[in-house]
All heavy atoms as an XYZ file, in Angstrom:
1030
protein
N      72.772    176.320    113.332
C      72.822    176.959    114.654
C      72.954    178.456    114.508
O      72.363    179.207    115.280
N      73.737    178.965    113.573
C      73.850    180.389    113.425
C      72.601    181.066    112.979
O      72.296    182.211    113.448
C      75.040    180.709    112.447
N      71.837    180.406    112.129
C      70.557    181.036    111.678
C      69.585    181.084    112.890
O      68.896    182.125    113.025
C      69.985    180.132    110.535
C      70.887    180.288    109.301
C      68.553    180.621    110.221
C      70.493    179.303    108.189
N      69.576    180.056    113.737
C      68.673    180.099    114.880
C      69.056    181.150    115.886
O      68.306    181.768    116.549
C      68.597    178.701    115.533
N      70.428    181.381    115.993
C      70.918    182.293    116.996
C      70.867    183.762    116.543
O      70.380    184.569    117.265
C      72.369    181.942    117.336
O      72.423    180.573    117.763
C      72.909    182.814    118.454
N      71.350    183.964    115.361
C      71.469    185.379    114.890
C      70.488    185.790    113.882
O      70.215    186.970    113.650
C      72.846    185.588    114.292
C      73.965    185.276    115.210
C      74.802    184.219    114.928
C      74.227    185.950    116.358
C      75.889    183.859    115.808
C      75.152    185.680    117.252
C      76.042    184.632    116.954
N      69.809    184.903    113.186
C      68.907    185.182    112.104
C      69.604    184.877    110.713
O      70.819    184.733    110.705
N      68.846    184.796    109.616
C      69.468    184.396    108.341
C      70.481    185.377    107.752
O      71.472    184.990    107.226
C      68.262    184.223    107.406
C      67.145    184.985    108.044
C      67.364    185.040    109.566
N      70.201    186.676    107.776
C      71.074    187.661    107.180
C      72.409    187.794    107.915
O      73.493    187.651    107.376
C      70.384    189.011    107.014
C      71.327    190.085    106.443
C      69.131    188.878    106.116
N      72.429    187.992    109.281
C      73.675    188.016    109.939
C      74.460    186.747    109.894
O      75.699    186.800    109.857
C      73.334    188.382    111.415
C      71.955    188.943    111.328
C      71.326    188.352    110.172
N      73.794    185.638    109.857
C      74.495    184.309    109.749
C      75.126    184.161    108.398
O      76.280    183.610    108.288
C      73.516    183.188    109.954
N      74.520    184.706    107.369
C      75.117    184.669    106.007
C      76.306    185.562    105.906
O      77.284    185.250    105.242
C      74.031    184.980    104.974
C      74.475    184.903    103.517
S      73.266    185.392    102.413
C      73.119    187.138    102.670
N      76.243    186.711    106.577
C      77.301    187.668    106.450
C      78.512    187.348    107.390
O      79.611    187.869    107.288
C      76.803    189.041    106.779
C      75.844    189.633    105.759
C      75.175    190.860    106.177
O      75.355    191.315    107.343
O      74.441    191.481    105.292
N      78.262    186.456    108.372
C      79.273    186.141    109.362
C      80.378    185.244    108.675
O      80.092    184.338    107.896
C      78.664    185.421    110.530
O      79.637    184.938    111.387
N      81.602    185.562    108.983
C      82.710    184.758    108.436
C      82.921    183.441    109.199
O      83.160    182.426    108.579
C      84.016    185.608    108.462
C      85.111    184.946    107.677
C      85.794    185.932    106.839
N      86.813    185.380    106.031
C      86.618    185.033    104.789
N      85.433    185.191    104.267
N      87.584    184.500    104.062
N      82.865    183.538    110.500
C      83.079    182.321    111.358
C      81.912    182.218    112.340
O      82.076    182.652    113.492
C      84.392    182.403    112.124
C      85.590    182.563    111.221
C      86.314    183.726    111.108
C      86.028    181.477    110.468
C      87.406    183.813    110.259
C      87.084    181.542    109.614
C      87.798    182.746    109.553
O      88.864    182.858    108.697
N      80.752    181.718    111.888
C      79.603    181.699    112.782
C      79.744    180.788    114.055
O      79.223    181.126    115.115
C      78.459    181.180    111.902
C      79.148    180.504    110.793
C      80.421    181.143    110.592
N      80.538    179.742    113.952
C      80.686    178.875    115.089
C      81.456    179.676    116.211
O      81.047    179.513    117.398
C      81.471    177.641    114.710
N      82.418    180.457    115.907
C      83.143    181.200    116.880
C      82.243    182.214    117.563
O      82.246    182.410    118.739
C      84.305    181.908    116.253
C      85.166    182.705    117.204
C      85.967    182.088    118.115
C      85.104    184.078    117.253
C      86.724    182.819    119.020
C      85.865    184.820    118.095
C      86.687    184.109    119.027
O      87.423    184.910    119.898
N      81.400    182.875    116.770
C      80.464    183.851    117.294
C      79.387    183.242    118.151
O      78.920    183.837    119.140
C      79.829    184.721    116.148
C      80.964    185.565    115.483
C      80.387    186.325    114.350
O      79.163    186.439    114.245
O      81.235    186.828    113.542
N      79.033    182.026    117.852
C      78.092    181.321    118.689
C      78.667    180.991    120.051
O      77.961    181.169    121.103
C      77.602    180.028    118.046
C      76.596    180.271    116.947
C      76.226    178.945    116.257
O      76.991    178.353    115.600
N      74.992    178.501    116.571
N      79.886    180.540    120.078
C      80.480    180.212    121.344
C      80.715    181.404    122.193
O      80.873    181.314    123.418
C      81.836    179.450    121.137
C      81.586    177.977    120.785
C      81.775    177.401    119.611
C      81.121    176.965    121.678
N      81.443    176.110    119.661
C      81.064    175.753    120.918
C      80.735    176.899    123.004
C      80.600    174.606    121.507
C      80.334    175.771    123.589
C      80.278    174.605    122.788
N      80.767    182.605    121.634
C      80.935    183.758    122.415
C      79.724    184.104    123.250
O      79.798    184.799    124.235
C      81.225    184.998    121.495
C      82.642    184.962    120.837
S      82.938    186.200    119.596
C      82.721    187.707    120.557
N      78.573    183.536    122.873
C      77.341    183.826    123.636
C      77.183    182.887    124.846
O      76.309    183.108    125.615
C      76.122    183.619    122.665
C      76.088    184.563    121.518
C      74.874    184.232    120.624
C      75.963    186.048    121.979
N      77.996    181.793    124.916
C      77.812    180.799    125.958
C      78.414    181.307    127.264
O      79.471    181.783    127.269
C      78.467    179.488    125.436
C      78.405    178.439    126.565
C      77.733    178.960    124.244
N      77.630    181.008    128.372
C      78.163    181.225    129.691
C      77.860    179.996    130.490
O      76.695    179.468    130.379
C      77.551    182.496    130.367
O      76.150    182.352    130.372
C      77.936    183.739    129.673
N      78.745    179.490    131.274
C      78.570    178.331    132.082
C      77.991    178.726    133.453
O      77.032    178.300    133.949
C      79.765    177.447    132.167
C      80.154    176.971    130.785
C      79.564    176.272    133.139
C      81.352    176.162    130.679
N      78.658    179.637    134.134
C      78.210    180.257    135.387
C      78.512    181.719    135.229
O      78.945    182.189    134.215
C      78.987    179.625    136.606
O      80.389    180.008    136.513
C      78.850    178.141    136.725
N      78.307    182.422    136.282
C      78.572    183.897    136.239
C      79.989    184.153    136.267
O      80.501    185.233    135.933
C      77.794    184.698    137.296
C      78.341    184.563    138.651
C      77.528    185.464    139.608
C      78.295    185.597    140.883
N      77.636    186.520    141.822
N      80.863    183.127    136.651
C      82.257    183.295    136.700
C      82.989    182.765    135.422
O      84.132    183.146    135.173
C      82.892    182.636    137.922
C      82.290    183.229    139.190
C      81.462    182.469    140.005
C      82.687    184.527    139.555
C      80.930    182.998    141.133
C      82.146    185.033    140.789
C      81.280    184.301    141.567
O      80.800    184.864    142.675
N      82.331    181.909    134.794
C      82.966    181.296    133.477
C      82.067    181.808    132.347
O      81.037    181.246    132.069
C      82.980    179.744    133.580
C      83.713    179.304    134.777
C      83.562    179.180    132.237
C      83.636    177.778    135.001
N      82.577    182.936    131.692
C      81.788    183.475    130.612
C      82.510    183.378    129.238
O      81.846    183.329    128.244
C      81.531    184.961    130.832
O      82.750    185.618    131.094
C      80.649    185.146    132.044
N      83.864    183.272    129.265
C      84.591    183.223    127.973
C      84.962    181.839    127.695
O      85.912    181.319    128.232
C      85.813    184.103    128.030
C      85.530    185.578    128.276
N      84.917    186.338    127.260
C      85.640    186.401    129.297
C      84.774    187.562    127.718
N      85.171    187.654    128.943
N      84.187    181.130    126.844
C      84.475    179.772    126.481
C      84.794    179.673    124.941
O      84.359    178.757    124.250
C      83.332    178.845    126.877
C      83.209    178.692    128.318
C      81.997    179.359    126.309
N      85.519    180.646    124.534
C      85.864    180.676    123.069
C      86.753    179.558    122.717
O      86.717    179.135    121.505
C      86.598    182.011    122.720
C      85.761    183.247    123.008
O      84.523    183.109    123.155
O      86.283    184.303    123.105
N      87.456    178.966    123.617
C      88.311    177.777    123.314
C      87.510    176.612    122.826
O      88.008    175.788    122.116
C      89.142    177.478    124.542
C      88.321    176.967    125.704
C      88.118    175.550    125.793
C      87.799    177.800    126.651
C      87.353    175.062    126.895
C      87.158    177.341    127.698
C      86.886    175.961    127.853
N      86.204    176.540    123.194
C      85.388    175.500    122.708
C      85.155    175.562    121.211
O      84.974    174.579    120.499
C      84.091    175.438    123.473
C      84.142    175.078    124.951
C      82.827    175.216    125.631
C      84.744    173.684    125.054
N      85.207    176.749    120.669
C      85.067    176.955    119.178
C      86.319    176.320    118.537
O      86.163    175.629    117.488
C      84.889    178.422    118.809
N      87.448    176.578    119.086
C      88.668    175.977    118.521
C      88.592    174.439    118.671
O      89.050    173.757    117.712
C      89.902    176.543    119.210
C      90.092    178.031    119.027
C      91.286    178.520    119.893
C      90.304    178.387    117.632
N      88.178    173.929    119.829
C      87.966    172.526    119.952
C      87.032    171.939    118.940
O      87.309    170.891    118.305
C      87.494    172.206    121.408
C      87.227    170.774    121.642
C      88.315    169.865    121.799
C      86.008    170.239    121.608
C      88.107    168.554    122.011
C      85.826    168.901    121.788
C      86.814    168.035    122.016
O      86.633    166.700    122.280
N      85.920    172.612    118.659
C      85.021    172.186    117.639
C      85.650    172.196    116.270
O      85.450    171.191    115.505
C      83.790    173.144    117.625
C      82.769    172.789    116.615
C      81.607    173.790    116.578
O      81.527    174.707    117.391
N      80.729    173.661    115.590
N      86.360    173.198    115.888
C      87.069    173.225    114.605
C      88.079    172.114    114.482
O      88.153    171.427    113.479
C      87.703    174.570    114.383
C      86.783    175.660    114.091
C      85.504    175.599    113.544
C      87.035    177.049    114.212
N      84.965    176.791    113.402
C      85.882    177.758    113.799
C      88.100    177.801    114.653
C      85.813    179.125    113.823
C      88.029    179.222    114.685
C      86.903    179.824    114.270
N      88.902    171.906    115.454
C      89.983    170.966    115.383
C      89.449    169.518    115.372
O      89.931    168.720    114.553
C      90.980    171.138    116.539
C      91.781    172.455    116.364
C      91.959    169.961    116.701
C      92.663    172.830    117.543
N      88.411    169.250    116.189
C      87.857    167.893    116.230
C      87.163    167.603    114.891
O      87.246    166.491    114.367
C      86.947    167.739    117.358
O      85.840    168.620    117.323
N      86.415    168.565    114.310
C      85.760    168.423    113.041
C      86.768    168.158    111.969
O      86.579    167.334    111.098
N      87.794    168.900    111.960
C      88.896    168.743    110.940
C      89.575    167.396    111.062
O      89.819    166.697    110.082
C      89.994    169.853    111.102
O      89.366    171.106    110.935
C      91.039    169.647    110.036
N      89.798    166.950    112.298
C      90.429    165.584    112.531
C      89.506    164.533    112.021
O      89.944    163.575    111.339
C      90.722    165.407    113.982
C      91.273    164.049    114.402
C      92.660    163.898    113.903
C      91.208    163.794    115.853
N      88.213    164.630    112.244
C      87.262    163.578    111.754
C      87.182    163.637    110.255
O      87.194    162.623    109.582
C      85.870    163.885    112.347
C      85.840    163.543    113.846
C      84.776    163.058    111.645
C      84.663    164.009    114.570
N      87.171    164.799    109.593
C      87.070    164.876    108.158
C      88.364    164.325    107.509
O      88.291    163.581    106.501
C      86.825    166.299    107.695
C      85.428    166.782    107.848
C      85.241    168.114    107.143
N      85.973    169.170    107.707
C      85.660    169.963    108.732
N      84.484    169.741    109.332
N      86.407    170.939    109.170
N      89.559    164.701    108.056
C      90.753    164.165    107.420
C      90.904    162.650    107.618
O      91.334    161.920    106.735
C      91.983    164.897    107.994
C      91.949    166.403    107.476
C      93.265    164.238    107.635
C      93.023    167.232    108.109
N      90.563    162.144    108.763
C      90.651    160.721    109.071
C      89.681    159.945    108.158
O      90.028    158.919    107.640
C      90.280    160.477    110.555
O      91.132    161.087    111.382
N      88.435    160.483    107.955
C      87.504    159.812    107.148
C      88.022    159.855    105.637
O      87.898    158.846    104.953
C      86.135    160.455    107.232
C      84.987    159.865    106.499
C      84.764    158.426    107.048
C      83.737    160.663    106.655
N      88.568    160.927    105.269
C      89.219    161.063    103.906
C      90.285    160.011    103.725
O      90.284    159.279    102.715
C      89.700    162.447    103.640
C      90.567    162.627    102.434
C      89.991    162.638    101.152
C      91.900    162.744    102.552
C      90.778    162.734    100.050
C      92.713    162.882    101.445
C      92.204    162.851    100.173
N      91.177    159.880    104.658
C      92.296    158.959    104.543
C      91.745    157.489    104.533
O      92.202    156.643    103.763
C      93.232    159.136    105.671
C      94.121    160.378    105.609
C      94.987    160.525    106.889
C      95.043    160.355    104.423
N      90.753    157.185    105.355
C      90.198    155.873    105.431
C      89.500    155.516    104.070
O      89.684    154.440    103.564
C      89.157    155.765    106.583
C      88.438    154.461    106.620
C      89.074    153.348    107.064
C      87.154    154.375    106.133
C      88.416    152.130    107.060
C      86.447    153.203    106.131
C      87.120    152.066    106.641
N      88.734    156.457    103.547
C      88.044    156.189    102.273
C      89.031    156.044    101.130
O      88.925    155.132    100.227
C      87.022    157.292    101.937
C      85.859    157.163    102.928
C      86.528    157.174    100.557
C      84.916    158.293    102.875
N      90.140    156.820    101.112
C      91.148    156.691    100.093
C      91.866    155.367    100.168
O      92.059    154.764     99.203
C      92.127    157.843    100.228
C      91.601    159.176     99.795
S      91.235    159.324     98.071
C      92.883    159.245     97.364
N      92.164    154.921    101.360
C      92.902    153.723    101.511
C      91.976    152.451    101.295
O      92.447    151.435    100.815
C      93.581    153.644    102.905
N      90.725    152.661    101.571
C      89.759    151.512    101.451
C      89.381    151.360     99.985
O      89.075    150.303     99.545
C      88.486    151.786    102.316
C      87.751    150.541    102.531
O      88.397    149.543    102.730
O      86.493    150.599    102.537
N      89.443    152.471     99.173
C      89.088    152.391     97.769
C      90.072    151.678     96.957
O      89.780    151.233     95.853
N      91.314    151.601     97.404
C      92.385    150.908     96.641
C      92.707    149.573     97.467
O      92.935    149.602     98.583
C      93.713    151.802     96.685
C      93.414    153.095     95.980
C      94.824    151.050     95.968
C      94.526    154.134     96.133
N      92.678    148.525     96.676
C      92.920    147.232     97.279
C      94.416    146.980     97.295
O      95.031    146.942     96.256
C      92.174    146.112     96.533
O      92.603    146.056     95.230
N      94.937    146.809     98.477
C      96.362    146.554     98.641
C      96.578    145.103     98.919
O      95.776    144.453     99.582
C      96.898    147.384     99.826
C      96.941    148.834     99.530
C      95.951    149.654    100.114
C      97.947    149.434     98.811
C      95.947    150.995     99.874
C      97.923    150.807     98.602
C      96.937    151.597     99.134
N      97.671    144.567     98.330
C      97.999    143.140     98.599
C      98.581    142.958     99.935
O      98.365    141.913    100.584
C      99.105    142.690     97.510
C      98.432    142.760     96.110
O      97.195    142.703     95.965
N      99.322    142.854     95.094
N      99.399    143.917    100.415
C     100.024    143.780    101.697
C      99.635    144.956    102.571
O      99.364    146.106    102.113
C     101.520    143.728    101.544
C     102.062    142.544    100.740
C     103.523    142.566    100.655
C     104.028    141.409     99.848
N     105.470    141.421     99.671
N      99.578    144.710    103.857
C      99.186    145.805    104.744
C     100.297    146.816    104.913
O     100.094    147.985    105.236
C      98.856    145.272    106.161
O     100.002    144.581    106.742
N     101.618    146.428    104.601
C     102.674    147.399    104.624
C     102.506    148.465    103.543
O     102.798    149.640    103.750
C     104.054    146.630    104.410
C     104.670    146.255    105.697
C     106.132    145.848    105.466
C     106.815    145.772    106.721
N     108.203    145.365    106.579
N     102.039    148.023    102.394
C     101.801    149.005    101.299
C     100.727    149.958    101.708
O     100.799    151.149    101.393
C     101.418    148.306    100.023
C     102.582    147.649     99.360
C     102.144    147.185     97.949
N     103.281    146.537     97.344
C     103.261    145.882     96.224
N     102.111    145.770     95.565
N     104.315    145.326     95.748
N      99.673    149.509    102.345
C      98.558    150.359    102.797
C      99.137    151.387    103.868
O      98.789    152.549    103.817
C      97.522    149.536    103.372
C      96.337    150.321    103.936
C      95.285    149.426    104.599
N      94.289    150.219    105.248
C      92.987    150.291    104.920
N      92.641    149.488    103.893
N      92.150    151.021    105.485
N      99.968    150.886    104.732
C     100.574    151.795    105.735
C     101.483    152.856    105.095
O     101.315    154.057    105.418
C     101.389    150.949    106.719
C     102.132    151.769    107.786
C     101.213    152.416    108.767
C     103.143    150.854    108.506
N     102.251    152.516    104.119
C     103.085    153.477    103.466
C     102.260    154.426    102.592
O     102.616    155.602    102.503
C     104.133    152.778    102.558
C     105.333    152.255    103.366
C     105.621    150.942    103.677
C     106.301    153.012    104.029
N     106.672    150.847    104.428
C     107.156    152.124    104.681
C     106.521    154.342    104.152
C     108.233    152.518    105.419
C     107.639    154.777    104.947
C     108.480    153.866    105.539
N     101.204    153.954    102.031
C     100.285    154.826    101.268
C      99.712    155.862    102.167
O      99.641    157.075    101.897
C      99.236    153.973    100.593
C      98.231    154.805     99.894
C      98.526    155.385     98.669
C      96.928    155.020    100.352
C      97.554    156.097     97.963
C      95.966    155.751     99.729
C      96.292    156.331     98.542
O      95.378    157.064     97.870
N      99.173    155.417    103.340
C      98.617    156.364    104.317
C      99.523    157.359    104.841
O      99.298    158.557    105.087
C      97.931    155.555    105.423
C      96.609    154.909    105.102
C      96.117    154.015    106.260
C      95.573    155.862    104.754
N     100.793    156.853    105.168
C     101.878    157.762    105.696
C     102.223    158.809    104.591
O     102.391    160.018    104.893
C     103.070    157.005    106.043
C     102.989    156.280    107.421
C     104.232    155.373    107.666
C     102.825    157.281    108.529
N     102.384    158.385    103.327
C     102.678    159.293    102.238
C     101.640    160.388    102.040
O     101.832    161.490    101.934
N     100.405    159.871    102.063
C      99.173    160.805    101.927
C      99.145    161.745    103.073
O      98.851    162.964    102.885
C      97.951    159.974    101.814
C      96.724    160.649    101.147
C      97.079    161.132     99.783
C      95.597    159.642    101.129
N      99.376    161.293    104.293
C      99.406    162.153    105.487
C     100.502    163.177    105.423
O     100.297    164.395    105.656
N     101.680    162.790    104.901
C     102.802    163.760    104.820
C     102.494    164.760    103.759
O     102.768    165.969    103.892
C     104.126    163.006    104.490
C     105.206    163.950    104.064
C     104.531    162.225    105.723
N     101.891    164.300    102.648
C     101.549    165.230    101.551
C     100.493    166.277    102.023
O     100.643    167.473    101.725
C     101.024    164.473    100.314
N      99.549    165.814    102.761
C      98.480    166.734    103.275
C      99.178    167.734    104.288
O      98.739    168.929    104.303
C      97.350    165.969    103.977
C      96.398    165.283    102.991
C      95.476    164.442    103.806
C      95.691    166.252    102.232
N     100.070    167.222    105.057
C     100.752    168.125    106.054
C     101.609    169.212    105.370
O     101.594    170.360    105.747
C     101.682    167.302    106.987
O     100.933    166.351    107.711
N     102.248    168.758    104.291
C     103.122    169.753    103.498
C     102.207    170.796    102.829
O     102.454    171.959    102.836
C     103.965    168.998    102.446
C     104.587    169.956    101.450
C     105.077    168.171    103.177
N     101.064    170.330    102.280
C     100.156    171.254    101.676
C      99.516    172.223    102.644
O      99.243    173.399    102.309
C      99.068    170.519    100.881
C      99.472    170.000     99.551
C      99.217    168.676     99.207
C     100.112    170.814     98.659
C      99.615    168.175     97.968
C     100.577    170.352     97.447
C     100.261    169.013     97.066
N      99.337    171.780    103.842
C      98.744    172.722    104.848
C      99.735    173.738    105.341
O      99.358    174.750    105.945
C      98.231    171.847    106.034
O      99.320    171.325    106.783
N     101.028    173.584    105.094
C     102.014    174.532    105.482
C     102.150    175.653    104.480
O     102.900    176.600    104.786
C     103.361    173.845    105.723
C     103.409    172.841    106.885
C     104.777    172.175    106.913
C     103.147    173.578    108.229
N     101.553    175.554    103.369
C     101.659    176.656    102.350
C     100.904    177.871    102.880
O      99.740    177.742    103.275
C     101.019    176.211    100.995
C     101.811    175.031    100.456
C     101.014    177.294    100.053
C     101.242    174.410     99.242
N     101.578    179.004    102.933
C     100.949    180.174    103.592
C      99.929    180.828    102.638
O     100.306    181.665    101.822
C     102.151    181.100    103.844
C     103.147    180.732    102.847
C     102.977    179.247    102.544
N      98.682    180.449    102.737
C      97.568    181.033    101.948
C      96.509    181.479    102.892
O      96.146    180.763    103.776
C      97.067    179.964    100.942
C      95.882    180.526    100.178
C      98.155    179.498    100.023
N      96.043    182.718    102.645
C      94.899    183.181    103.462
C      93.608    182.610    102.939
O      93.451    182.399    101.725
C      94.883    184.781    103.349
C      96.223    185.273    103.845
C      93.769    185.343    104.157
C      96.449    186.749    103.591
N      92.682    182.333    103.799
C      91.464    181.700    103.440
C      90.634    182.522    102.424
O      89.900    182.089    101.656
C      90.603    181.335    104.669
C      90.206    182.542    105.482
O      90.826    183.570    105.339
O      89.320    182.344    106.308
N      90.775    183.893    102.495
C      90.152    184.733    101.564
C      90.682    184.565    100.194
O      89.945    184.631     99.166
C      90.303    186.216    102.014
C      89.641    187.224    101.153
C      88.110    187.186    101.404
N      87.527    188.171    100.557
C      86.285    188.081    100.051
N      85.542    187.024    100.348
N      85.784    188.998     99.314
N      92.004    184.278    100.025
C      92.541    184.058     98.736
C      91.997    182.744     98.144
O      91.714    182.643     96.928
C      94.039    183.896     98.798
C      94.785    185.151     99.136
C      96.323    184.928     99.369
O      96.675    183.929     99.893
N      97.081    185.962     98.972
N      91.761    181.726     98.942
C      91.206    180.474     98.487
C      89.794    180.700     98.032
O      89.386    180.207     96.996
C      91.260    179.366     99.625
C      92.731    179.053     99.906
C      90.530    178.150     99.195
C      92.905    178.158    101.079
N      89.025    181.483     98.779
C      87.655    181.764     98.419
C      87.563    182.542     97.093
O      86.724    182.206     96.268
C      87.021    182.614     99.502
C      85.579    182.926     99.319
C      84.945    183.772    100.419
O      85.510    183.767    101.472
O      83.939    184.474    100.128
N      88.400    183.481     96.864
C      88.459    184.239     95.642
C      88.887    183.354     94.499
O      88.336    183.425     93.332
C      89.376    185.445     95.751
C      88.922    186.587     96.647
C      89.983    187.636     96.784
C      87.593    187.166     96.179
N      89.776    182.412     94.718
C      90.243    181.460     93.740
C      89.072    180.574     93.277
O      88.809    180.288     92.103
C      91.396    180.631     94.098
C      91.762    179.546     93.269
C      92.411    179.819     92.047
C      91.597    178.254     93.557
C      92.733    178.820     91.167
C      91.914    177.200     92.700
C      92.507    177.480     91.508
N      88.321    180.049     94.253
C      87.219    179.150     94.052
C      86.112    179.822     93.245
O      85.515    179.306     92.323
C      86.757    178.522     95.300
C      85.378    177.743     95.063
C      87.760    177.538     95.862
N      85.826    181.077     93.668
C      84.673    181.779     93.015
C      85.142    182.347     91.659
O      84.285    182.532     90.739
C      84.219    182.987     93.821
C      83.619    182.598     95.165
C      83.308    183.783     96.042
C      82.334    181.768     94.939
N      86.436    182.542     91.424
C      86.848    183.073     90.217
C      87.294    182.071     89.133
O      86.472    181.530     88.370
N      88.554    181.657     89.135
C      89.104    180.798     88.148
C      88.675    179.377     88.210
O      88.389    178.676     87.279
C      90.687    180.901     88.164
C      91.246    182.244     87.943
C      92.699    182.246     88.190
C      93.202    183.675     88.198
N      94.594    183.720     88.643
N      88.625    178.852     89.478
C      88.389    177.419     89.675
C      87.001    176.955     89.176
O      86.860    175.935     88.550
C      88.565    177.064     91.203
C      88.277    175.640     91.474
C      89.172    174.627     91.138
C      87.092    175.248     92.104
C      88.886    173.324     91.402
C      86.792    173.912     92.351
C      87.720    172.968     92.061
O      87.431    171.637     92.291
N      86.019    177.819     89.482
C      84.699    177.393     89.088
C      84.487    177.296     87.586
O      83.815    176.351     87.117
C      83.629    178.382     89.742
O      83.869    179.697     89.270
N      85.110    178.218     86.896
C      85.055    178.106     85.386
C      85.816    176.903     84.882
O      85.332    176.178     83.937
C      85.505    179.395     84.787
C      84.690    180.617     84.931
C      85.369    181.839     84.388
C      83.347    180.461     84.286
N      86.954    176.653     85.396
C      87.717    175.535     85.023
C      87.025    174.219     85.368
O      86.944    173.282     84.580
C      89.101    175.552     85.692
O      89.706    176.800     85.477
C      90.029    174.387     85.224
N      86.393    174.176     86.527
C      85.688    172.955     86.941
C      84.497    172.694     86.095
O      84.192    171.574     85.661
C      85.264    173.066     88.396
C      84.588    171.869     88.918
C      85.279    170.693     89.197
C      83.221    171.883     89.227
C      84.677    169.539     89.643
C      82.595    170.750     89.667
C      83.240    169.599     89.929
N      83.772    173.777     85.750
C      82.601    173.678     84.838
C      83.074    173.123     83.491
O      82.377    172.275     82.940
C      81.914    174.990     84.711
C      80.703    175.116     83.786
C      79.575    174.187     84.377
C      80.256    176.512     83.626
N      84.111    173.720     82.933
C      84.629    173.175     81.622
C      85.069    171.680     81.750
O      84.766    170.947     80.806
N      85.728    171.342     82.826
C      86.142    169.952     82.943
C      84.937    168.996     83.050
O      84.924    167.992     82.349
C      87.047    169.842     84.171
C      87.389    168.425     84.536
C      88.334    167.744     83.805
C      86.755    167.735     85.587
C      88.684    166.423     84.089
C      87.076    166.459     85.854
C      88.023    165.762     85.132
N      83.963    169.361     83.862
C      82.762    168.493     84.025
C      81.996    168.409     82.722
O      81.540    167.340     82.283
C      81.895    168.990     85.180
C      80.497    168.287     85.187
C      82.618    168.721     86.489
N      81.894    169.553     82.000
C      81.186    169.546     80.666
C      81.927    168.612     79.657
O      81.319    167.817     79.040
C      81.036    170.943     80.162
O      80.364    171.695     81.018
N      83.257    168.728     79.650
C      84.070    167.968     78.701
C      83.939    166.497     79.085
O      83.853    165.589     78.178
N      84.054    166.150     80.334
C      83.945    164.754     80.831
C      82.604    164.170     80.467
O      82.512    163.051     80.004
C      84.225    164.674     82.279
C      84.286    163.227     82.884
C      85.427    162.452     82.311
C      84.399    163.306     84.376
N      81.544    164.911     80.716
C      80.168    164.480     80.392
C      80.095    164.228     78.851
O      79.473    163.188     78.419
C      79.147    165.525     80.851
O      79.345    165.725     82.250
C      77.730    165.010     80.633
N      80.578    165.084     78.077
C      80.474    164.954     76.604
C      81.312    163.722     76.183
O      80.820    162.932     75.372
C      81.009    166.218     75.962
C      80.950    166.231     74.393
C      79.508    166.243     73.918
C      81.681    167.491     73.863
N      82.427    163.531     76.743
C      83.314    162.378     76.430
C      82.566    161.079     76.795
O      82.551    160.140     76.015
C      84.641    162.471     77.118
C      85.516    161.306     76.974
C      86.155    161.068     75.775
C      85.612    160.415     77.987
C      86.981    159.930     75.616
C      86.458    159.199     77.839
C      87.085    159.007     76.632
N      81.991    161.021     78.009
C      81.264    159.793     78.382
C      80.091    159.574     77.499
O      79.829    158.444     77.136
C      80.852    159.915     79.836
C      82.171    159.860     80.749
C      79.896    158.786     80.259
C      81.903    160.085     82.193
N      79.373    160.635     77.119
C      78.194    160.410     76.234
C      78.613    159.890     74.921
O      77.948    159.037     74.303
C      77.472    161.749     76.099
N      79.750    160.440     74.353
C      80.250    159.913     73.086
C      80.713    158.478     73.117
O      80.408    157.640     72.270
C      81.392    160.820     72.538
C      80.881    162.184     72.110
C      82.114    160.178     71.353
C      81.899    163.176     71.812
N      81.446    158.097     74.218
C      81.892    156.732     74.387
C      80.703    155.739     74.505
O      80.764    154.649     73.962
C      82.808    156.681     75.589
C      83.068    155.163     75.965
C      84.135    157.304     75.310
N      79.663    156.155     75.243
C      78.535    155.309     75.483
C      77.734    155.159     74.129
O      77.247    154.109     73.823
C      77.623    155.845     76.585
C      76.287    155.131     76.604
C      78.356    155.676     77.903
N      77.613    156.251     73.342
C      76.848    156.129     72.122
C      77.510    155.330     71.019
O      76.899    154.656     70.285
C      76.565    157.584     71.572
O      76.707    158.545     72.589
C      75.172    157.645     71.056
N      78.816    155.561     70.908
C      79.601    154.881     69.855
C      80.343    153.700     70.435
O      81.591    153.654     70.439
C      80.550    155.919     69.167
C      79.834    157.136     68.810
C      81.217    155.290     67.945
C      80.737    158.255     68.246
N      79.653    152.785     70.945
C      80.279    151.529     71.439
C      80.490    150.529     70.364
O      79.597    150.442     69.448
C      79.380    150.900     72.541
C      79.763    151.252     73.926
C      79.074    150.397     74.876
N      77.670    150.549     74.720
C      76.785    150.062     75.586
N      77.147    149.445     76.637
N      75.501    150.262     75.390
N      81.582    149.861     70.306
C      81.704    148.790     69.283
C      80.691    147.670     69.532
O      80.444    147.273     70.649
C      83.157    148.313     69.469
C      83.547    148.743     70.819
C      82.707    149.885     71.193
N      80.162    147.188     68.446
C      79.145    146.161     68.519
C      79.832    144.871     68.814
O      80.823    144.484     68.199
C      78.299    146.061     67.267
C      77.569    147.365     67.060
C      76.582    147.265     65.969
C      75.892    148.563     65.831
N      74.774    148.562     64.933
N      79.284    144.111     69.733
C      79.922    142.777     70.107
C      79.416    141.727     69.158
O      78.306    141.725     68.634
C      79.495    142.392     71.522
O      78.116    142.336     71.661
C      80.070    143.441     72.575
N      80.320    140.738     68.916
C      79.949    139.614     68.039
C      79.115    138.622     68.845
O      79.354    138.477     70.030
C      81.209    138.987     67.519
C      81.913    139.859     66.525
C      83.154    139.095     65.957
C      83.799    140.088     64.967
N      84.963    139.394     64.445
N      78.275    137.987     68.204
C      77.449    136.945     68.873
C      76.014    137.488     69.115
O      75.625    138.477     68.539
N      75.325    136.789     69.930
C      73.917    137.129     70.133
C      73.675    138.216     71.222
O      72.593    138.397     71.646
N      74.726    138.865     71.774
C      74.652    139.728     72.904
C      74.192    141.029     72.521
O      73.598    141.871     73.077
C-alpha cells in the first residue's frame, strides 16, 4: 500500500508507512484526522500474530491433559508480557539484528547444516536386508 501511495523510494525510507497512509484518509470534510485507525491496525495485527503464535506453539506439543495446555499457554503469555516490558527502542533492535544477530544466526545455520549433513552421511548401517 505504501508503494502505491507514495512510490518505491519514499515507502522504503519511511519508518512507519501504515501511519503515514492513514494520515491521507478523510471520511468527510469534518472528519479528517483518522490516525487512530493506524493504531487499531497495529494492535489488531499484533493480536492476531501473537494469538497465532501461541496456538501453533500449543498445537505443536501434544499434551495429555487440557490443564497442562492451559498452564503452558498462561506461562508463555506471561513470559511474552514480561519480555515486552523491557525498555528497548525499536532502532536498537534493528541495529542488533543488522549487526551481531545476523552473523550469529548465519554461523548457527551453517553449523547446523554441516552437522545434519555429517549425521546423514555417516549413518550406521542397519543389520538385515534393509
